[in-house]
C-alpha angles and dihedrals in degrees: 000000000000120000093247089053090051090052091051091047092052090049091049092050091049090049093050091046091050093058092047100237131145116244145156124213123184113202107177105301094341123096121202127188138034103274118103114243116222117201111222118235119244113271108277096200133098096309092057089081092061089053091050100044103022129265113297096003096112094042091052088050098050100035098079091054094053110026098083100035114140124209108285096020123121126214122202112205113192114215091222110167093352133082112267090230090055091052092046093049094047094044093048091049093049092045091050091052093045103040101023132227110335092008095116145014127207144180137192114235103205094185093058093031091231137122115226120203127185120198112226132195112252 
């Protein structure tokens, strides 16, 4: 932090203290104020799989199963070393982008640990 920034920070802290409010300021590794700071968890949604398995890994895995599907054909994508939900999410996203809305339907078979996808006519 630059010296001028430190001066402004000190003034801000004095101002906040003078009006008797609770606050929390994070300046680098330093915390100022009386409020507890809660660190947010990493987003647990769709993108969490790319953090877990590496960007593009799942797409590269499911793409060969889906890319050449003809109307009426079914692809069975085994989860293998990945979570079934990760395979299902990635496959559905890729199929939606490739075939469009209503161009496919899919289901996760937990017993067989496989995602099934059927190409539909739009």
